[in-house]
N, C-alpha and C positions, 0 to 999 in steps of 0.2 A: 219180048216182055222184058221187064225191068229185072234186075238182079238185085239181091239183097244189099249189096255193096253199093250199088247206085241210090238205092231208096234211103240207105242210112245216111250217105253223103248229103242228101237233101235235107232229111229230117233232123238230124243230129244239130246242126248249127241253128236251127229255128227254135228247137226245143231249148237249147242253151240260152239263147236270147230271150224267149219267153219267161224261163224262170229268173234270168239275171234281171229282167226288168222289174219282175215282183219283188226279189231281194233289195233291189235299188229303192223301190218306193218303200218298202218297210223300213230300211235303215234310215231313209230320209223323214219318214214319219215320226221315227222314235228321236232322231237327233235335233230336227228342227221344229216338230209339230205342225200340225194343218192349220190352215186359216180359218176353216169351218168344220163343223162336227167336232169330235173328239178323237183321239189317237186310237181308241178301240174300235170305235166304228170304222175309222179309214182302214185298218188292218183287216177287220173282218171283210170289208167289201174286196180289198185287195186279194185276199184269200179265197173268198167265195166266188167272186166273179173274176177270174184271174186276169186276163188280158184286158177286159173292159174297165174291171177295176182299178188297174193300174193306169190306164190311159185316163180314166175320170179324175183320179188322184192328180196326174200330172197337169191336166187342163184346169181343174177347178179347186183342188184342195191344197195344192201346194203354196207354201208362204214365200214371198219374195220373187214372184213370177213378175213378167213384164206388165201386167195388169195392175198389180199391187203398187208399183213405183210411179205410175202417171206419166204423162206427157210433158209436166211443167206448166200446162195451160190452166187457168183459173177456173 
């Protein structure tokens, strides 16, 4: 069976990445503002639906993403 140390070595980095992603998204929302919805709605989504809210913000709500800049074609 797994020992507690082995489990902690697997879980702790994942938890840190998880919360780090949420903090990054919230800071980005507060600094740059989202391109759709409003700040309060995005912050609530990130906090309530932790991982999925953060990923949704990075894919759909972030200003200045590659989708916003266009490809240069008319």
